[in-house]
Structures are given as C-alpha cells and as structure tokens.
C-alpha positions in Angstrom: 161.6 29.2 -9.3 161.6 27.8 -5.7 157.9 27.1 -6.0 158.3 25.1 -9.3 161.1 23.1 -7.8 159.0 22.2 -4.8 156.1 21.1 -7.1 158.4 18.9 -9.3 159.9 17.3 -6.2 156.4 16.5 -4.8 155.2 14.7 -8.0 158.4 12.5 -8.2 157.5 8.7 -7.1 158.9 5.3 -7.9 157.3 4.0 -11.2 154.4 1.6 -10.5 155.0 -2.0 -11.8 152.9 -3.6 -14.5 150.2 -5.8 -13.0 150.5 -9.5 -13.9 149.4 -12.8 -12.7 152.3 -14.9 -11.4 152.8 -18.6 -10.8 155.4 -20.8 -9.1 157.3 -23.4 -11.1 156.6 -26.8 -9.6 158.3 -30.2 -9.6 155.8 -33.0 -9.7 155.0 -36.4 -11.1 153.4 -36.1 -14.5 151.5 -38.9 -16.1 151.9 -39.7 -19.9 148.4 -40.3 -21.2 146.3 -40.6 -24.3 143.1 -38.6 -24.3 139.9 -39.9 -26.1 136.2 -39.7 -26.0 134.5 -42.9 -24.9 131.0 -44.3 -24.9 129.7 -46.2 -21.9 128.1 -49.6 -22.5 126.7 -52.3 -20.2 128.9 -55.4 -19.9 125.7 -57.5 -20.2 122.5 -56.6 -21.8 119.5 -59.0 -22.0 116.3 -58.6 -23.7 113.9 -60.6 -21.7 111.6 -62.6 -23.9 108.8 -65.2 -22.9 109.6 -68.9 -23.5 105.8 -69.7 -23.8 102.9 -67.9 -25.4 100.1 -66.5 -23.3 98.6 -63.5 -21.7 100.5 -61.5 -19.1 98.8 -61.8 -15.7 101.1 -59.5 -13.7 104.2 -57.3 -13.7 106.1 -57.9 -10.6 108.7 -55.1 -10.8 108.9 -51.3 -11.0 110.3 -49.8 -14.1 114.0 -48.6 -13.5 114.3 -51.0 -10.5 117.6 -52.8 -9.7 116.6 -56.5 -9.9 118.6 -59.6 -8.7 119.2 -62.6 -10.7 116.2 -65.0 -10.5 113.9 -62.3 -9.3 110.3 -62.6 -10.7 109.5 -60.1 -13.3 106.2 -61.2 -15.2 103.7 -64.0 -14.7 102.1 -65.5 -17.8 98.5 -67.1 -17.6 98.8 -70.9 -16.8 95.2 -72.0 -17.7 96.0 -73.3 -21.2 99.2 -75.1 -20.1 97.3 -76.6 -17.1 94.7 -78.1 -19.4 97.4 -79.4 -21.7 99.1 -80.9 -18.7 95.9 -82.6 -17.6 95.3 -84.0 -21.1 98.8 -85.3 -21.3 98.5 -86.9 -17.9 95.4 -88.8 -19.0 97.1 -89.9 -22.2 99.9 -91.1 -20.1 97.7 -93.1 -17.8 95.9 -94.7 -20.8 99.2 -95.8 -22.3 100.5 -97.1 -19.1 97.2 -99.3 -18.9 97.7 -100.4 -22.5 101.3 -101.4 -21.8 100.2 -103.4 -18.6 97.5 -105.1 -20.7 100.1 -106.0 -23.4 102.4 -107.4 -20.7 99.5 -109.5 -19.4 98.7 -110.9 -22.8 102.3 -111.7 -23.4 102.4 -113.7 -20.2 99.4 -115.6 -21.1 100.8 -116.4 -24.7 104.2 -117.3 -23.2 102.4 -119.9 -21.1 100.5 -121.1 -24.1 103.6 -121.3 -26.2 105.5 -123.3 -23.6 102.5 -125.8 -23.5 102.4 -126.0 -27.3 106.0 -126.5 -27.5 105.9 -129.3 -25.0 103.0 -131.0 -26.8 104.9 -130.6 -30.2 108.0 -132.3 -28.8 105.9 -135.2 -27.5 104.1 -135.6 -30.7 107.4 -135.7 -32.6 108.7 -138.5 -30.4 105.4 -140.4 -30.8 105.5 -140.1 -34.5 109.0 -141.5 -34.4 107.6 -144.5 -32.6 104.8 -144.8 -35.0 102.0 -144.0 -32.4 101.0 -140.9 -34.0 100.4 -140.2 -37.7 102.6 -137.8 -39.6 99.5 -135.4 -40.0 99.0 -135.3 -36.2 102.6 -134.5 -35.7 102.5 -131.6 -38.1 99.5 -130.2 -36.5 101.2 -130.2 -33.2 104.2 -128.4 -34.6 102.1 -125.8 -36.4 100.3 -125.0 -33.2 103.6 -124.5 -31.4 104.8 -122.2 -34.1 101.5 -120.2 -34.0 101.7 -119.6 -30.3 105.4 -118.6 -30.8 104.4 -116.0 -33.4 101.7 -114.7 -31.2 104.3 -114.3 -28.3 106.5 -112.3 -30.7 103.6 -110.1 -31.6 102.8 -109.6 -27.8 106.4 -108.6 -27.2 106.3 -106.0 -30.1 103.1 -104.7 -28.6 104.8 -104.3 -25.3 107.7 -102.4 -26.8 105.3 -100.1 -28.7 103.3 -99.5 -25.5 106.4 -98.8 -23.7 107.6 -96.3 -26.3 104.2 -94.5 -26.1 104.6 -94.3 -22.3 108.0 -92.8 -22.7 106.7 -90.3 -25.2 104.0 -89.4 -22.9 106.4 -88.8 -20.1 108.5 -86.5 -22.3 105.6 -84.4 -23.4 104.4 -84.1 -19.7 107.8 -83.1 -18.6 108.0 -80.5 -21.3 104.6 -79.2 -20.3 105.6 -79.0 -16.6 108.7 -77.1 -17.7 106.6 -74.7 -19.7 104.6 -74.2 -16.5 107.8 -73.1 -14.9 108.4 -70.7 -17.8 105.1 -69.0 -16.9 107.1 -67.2 -14.1 109.6 -64.9 -16.0 112.6 -64.3 -13.9 115.7 -62.0 -14.4 118.5 -64.0 -16.0 121.1 -61.5 -14.7 121.3 -58.9 -12.0 120.9 -55.4 -13.4 118.7 -52.4 -13.9 115.4 -52.9 -15.5 114.2 -50.5 -18.2 110.7 -49.7 -19.2 108.1 -52.6 -19.2 107.3 -53.0 -22.8 104.2 -55.1 -22.0 101.6 -54.6 -19.4 99.2 -57.0 -17.7 96.6 -58.3 -20.2 98.9 -58.2 -23.2 99.3 -61.4 -25.2 102.8 -62.4 -25.9 104.3 -64.9 -28.3 106.9 -67.5 -27.5 110.6 -66.1 -27.9 109.2 -63.3 -30.0 108.0 -60.4 -27.8 110.6 -58.4 -25.6 109.2 -57.8 -22.3 111.8 -55.7 -20.8 115.6 -55.0 -21.2 118.0 -55.6 -18.3 121.4 -53.8 -18.3 124.3 -54.7 -15.9 125.6 -51.4 -14.5 128.3 -52.7 -12.1 130.8 -53.4 -13.4 130.5 -51.4 -16.6 132.6 -50.7 -19.7 133.7 -47.7 -21.7 134.5 -48.1 -25.3 137.0 -45.7 -26.9 139.5 -45.3 -29.7 143.2 -44.9 -29.6 145.3 -43.7 -32.6 147.0 -46.6 -34.5 150.4 -44.8 -33.9 150.1 -45.6 -30.2 149.0 -49.2 -30.7 152.4 -50.8 -30.3 153.3 -48.9 -27.1 149.8 -49.7 -25.7 150.3 -53.4 -26.4 153.7 -53.4 -25.0 152.8 -51.7 -21.7 149.6 -53.5 -21.2 151.3 -56.9 -21.5 153.4 -55.9 -18.5 150.3 -55.1 -16.4 146.8 -53.8 -17.2 147.0 -50.1 -17.9 145.0 -47.6 -15.9 142.2 -45.7 -17.4 140.6 -42.6 -15.9 137.3 -40.9 -16.6 136.3 -37.5 -15.2 132.7 -37.8 -13.8 130.0 -35.2 -14.1 130.8 -34.0 -10.7 134.6 -33.6 -11.5 135.7 -36.7 -9.6 138.1 -39.2 -11.0 136.6 -42.7 -11.9 139.5 -45.3 -12.2 139.3 -48.6 -14.2 141.7 -50.7 -16.3 142.0 -51.7 -19.9 140.8 -55.1 -20.6 140.2 -55.2 -24.3 142.2 -54.3 -27.4 140.5 -54.9 -30.8 142.2 -57.0 -33.4 141.9 -54.4 -36.2 142.4 -50.8 -37.0 139.3 -48.9 -38.3 140.4 -47.6 -41.7 137.9 -44.8 -41.5 139.3 -43.2 -38.4 142.7 -44.7 -38.0 142.0 -45.7 -34.5 141.9 -49.1 -32.5 138.9 -49.8 -30.4 139.6 -50.5 -26.8 137.5 -51.2 -23.7 138.1 -50.4 -20.2 136.1 -51.8 -17.2 135.0 -49.8 -14.1 133.5 -51.1 -10.9 130.8 -48.4 -11.1 129.5 -49.3 -7.6 128.1 -45.9 -7.1 126.5 -45.9 -10.5 128.4 -42.8 -11.8 128.7 -44.1 -15.2 125.5 -44.7 -17.3 125.1 -46.7 -20.4 125.0 -44.7 -23.6 126.7 -41.5 -22.2 129.8 -40.0 -23.7 132.8 -39.4 -21.4 136.3 -38.1 -21.6 138.8 -40.9 -21.2 142.5 -40.9 -20.3 144.5 -44.0 -20.9 147.6 -43.8 -18.7 150.8 -45.2 -20.2 153.3 -44.1 -17.6 154.1 -41.6 -14.9 157.2 -39.3 -15.4 158.5 -38.5 -11.9 159.8 -35.1 -10.7 159.1 -33.1 -13.8 159.3 -29.3 -14.0 155.9 -27.9 -14.8 154.3 -24.6 -15.5 151.1 -23.2 -16.8 150.9 -23.5 -20.6 149.8 -19.8 -20.6 153.2 -18.9 -19.2 155.0 -20.2 -22.4 155.5 -17.7 -25.2 156.6 -18.1 -28.6 159.5 -15.9 -29.9 161.6 -15.6 -33.1 164.3 -17.6 -31.4 161.9 -20.3 -29.8 159.9 -20.5 -26.7 160.5 -18.5 -23.6 158.8 -17.5 -20.2 159.1 -14.3 -18.1 160.7 -15.0 -14.8 160.2 -12.4 -11.9 163.0 -11.8 -9.4 162.8 -8.8 -7.0 159.9 -7.4 -8.9 161.6 -7.4 -12.3 160.8 -9.4 -15.3 163.4 -11.3 -17.2 163.0 -13.3 -20.4 164.2 -16.9 -20.0 164.4 -19.4 -23.0 162.8 -22.7 -22.2 162.5 -26.2 -23.7 159.0 -27.7 -23.7 159.0 -31.5 -23.7 155.2 -31.9 -23.9 151.9 -30.5 -22.6 149.5 -32.2 -20.2 145.9 -31.4 -19.4 145.7 -31.3 -15.7 142.1 -30.0 -15.3 141.5 -31.9 -12.2 144.9 -31.8 -10.6 144.9 -30.5 -6.9 148.2 -28.6 -7.6 147.6 -27.2 -11.2 144.5 -26.5 -13.1 144.2 -26.4 -16.9 146.9 -27.2 -19.4 150.5 -27.4 -18.2 153.8 -27.5 -19.9 156.5 -30.0 -19.1 159.8 -28.3 -19.3 163.2 -29.9 -20.1 165.3 -26.7 -19.4 165.2 -23.0 -18.6 163.5 -22.8 -15.2 163.9 -24.4 -11.8 161.3 -25.3 -9.1 160.4 -22.5 -6.9 160.9 -19.8 -9.6 158.2 -17.2 -10.0 157.0 -16.6 -13.5 154.4 -14.6 -15.3 151.3 -16.6 -16.1 149.1 -13.9 -17.5 149.8 -10.3 -18.7 152.9 -10.7 -20.7 151.9 -8.5 -23.6 153.0 -5.2 -21.9 156.4 -6.7 -20.6 159.8 -5.8 -21.8 163.1 -7.1 -20.4 163.9 -5.5 -17.1 160.3 -4.2 -16.7 159.0 -3.9 -13.1 155.9 -5.9 -12.4 153.3 -5.9 -9.7 151.8 -9.3 -8.9 148.1 -9.5 -8.7 147.9 -12.9 -7.3 149.6 -16.2 -7.3 148.4 -19.2 -9.4 149.8 -22.7 -10.0 151.3 -23.5 -6.5 152.1 -21.5 -3.5 
C-alpha cells in the first residue's frame, strides 16, 4: 500500500495548457478603403509615323530606350525631296524673271499711253479749232485707247506673274518643310518600344508606324468602383483629391491621387471607371500590368483592431477568446468592419475593427481555438499582431 501511494504521488503534476497562438489587441488608425483591381496605362501614347514618304536611311535610337522630346529617332532619305526642291527653285527663278519682264513691258506701255493721251488731247483741241479733220482726231483718240488697253493687259500680266511667284514660294516652302520632316524626332518624352521598320525599308506618308512611344512618368491606373460608392467618392473627392495606393511587386506602397471619375456607370459590371495618377519616377508601374488598388476614403482614428482569425462565430453572435493568467475566457465582441492590412507594419493579413468587447492590451487567442472551452488553461506558443 505504501509503495502504491508513493507512485501515485510521483505521477501527480499540474495539467499542461492547450498550445495556442496569441495576439495583443491594438489601438490604431484604420483607413476606410475600396479595394479594386486596376490596369496600368500610359498617360500619353504616340504612334510615330512619317510625314513624308521615302526610304529609311538610319535608326538613331535603341529599342526600349528612354528618349527625350525632340530627340532624333529616324532619318528618311532626302534625295528625292532635294531634287524636287531644286526644280521648284528653278521654277521660282523663271517666274520671277517673267514678273520682272512684265513690269518692264508695263512701264514701257505706260510711257506710250501717256504720250498717246497727250497727242489725243492736242488733236481734240486742234479739231475744235478746225485745224485737224475729224478723221485725224478720231485716229489720235483710238491710238490713245489702244495704248491704255495694252497697259491694262500689262498690269494683268504682272498680277499673274506675281501670283505664280507666290505659288512657287509656297511650294518651295512646303518642300523645305518636308526636308525637315526627313528627320523624325520624338514628339514626347517617353520609352520607345520596338522599332517596327529598319534601315532600308520604304515608308509611306502618315501610313507606316515607325515606333510607339509611351510616357511612363507620370502614369495612370484605371480601375472600377461599385456604383453604390459613387456618391461618397464624389463627395469626398470634391473636398480634396482622394489618395490611391498600390502595392508594388516588391511589397512597397506606391501612392497616387484620384484625378478622373467617368460620367457613366458600366451596366455590365455595375462599376464606375476611375483613374489615378502616380509619379512613377522609379518606373515601378508598367503599362498593361494589373495591380491591386486601394482607394482611401478616410481614416478612422484610434480603432480597436484584432486579427480576423481571432473572431469566432457562435450561436449568440461573434466572440473571441481572451487569455488572463493562462486561462481562456469567451468574450462577446462587436465587429464593425474588416480591413486587409497585408502590408501594415503592425498587423499582417485581415484584421477586424471592433466596436466593443475588448480593450487595447488584451491578450487573445489568434489560432488554436478549436480545443478551447471556457476556463481552459492555455500555453502560448508565440505572440502575433503586436508586442
């Protein structure tokens, strides 16, 4: 009997607690956001096309290169345009000579007309005195009118020659402009795509796309917001441009601002298209990629937050397990909303914003609730969600 009592006494030890993961209840500012999937697009996209036809002589940039506005991209052969310019210059010189000749003829005929008019006036006076016959007077008047008609014709010839000269100047100026178009320059600053044509290819005026330029900084993200949130977004955005956040591929926040709300709701999706602009100086965002977008409406300060995994659903509502002195107690809680804090420095993953039930600093069970009963002893494996 004494031996059995000794054995029983030796095996008696305090019951070991149920292993659980615990977390601390925090008080922190929690943003109210609308999550969406967005698509990155360039603010400006230009398909560079030639403004003259010809053969590509050289490509002056590297594919994928960041180019500046006005930077040379392509050179088009100038030989045909140079010959056209030489021909038009010759035509201009010819028409200038014709105009000068017409002016000289008009000056000669003006002198003749003046002389004829003087002779006609004298003849009329002599006819009135009876010195000249009526036939002689008529001949003098007819000669004066003939020279006047010739002078009018000369003036018309001068006008026609001047018009031809002006037309020649216009054609020559256009050709010189086309010579400038032989150097194809970047109309915007941006990143060049692949060169669609190479040296030696023949291109047509305003037809062939040579390369596409995309402006990467700043850049835009297009996303949709449910129509139920439209009124709130419009109201808050009227006060000040709303903040938009994107989580980049390396899990860093990229911040921008809302600058466009579409004027219609898409009946197929029930969403309103919106656009946010980002500086994108470090080229984190790339045209065409899909990103997770958060449109921040406001920030609720000093909210009580716990991991969403700590919230359990019972017959009488939601509750959490609070740990005090190693003992778990069931505490009813009110959940106002949830918030995805995947990149928060204080809390990772989905968190629940509480209205009542717990206080900052409380220790709660975050994982391992299935084995718990009210008053059960627990053993903390580690601490999550705060320190």
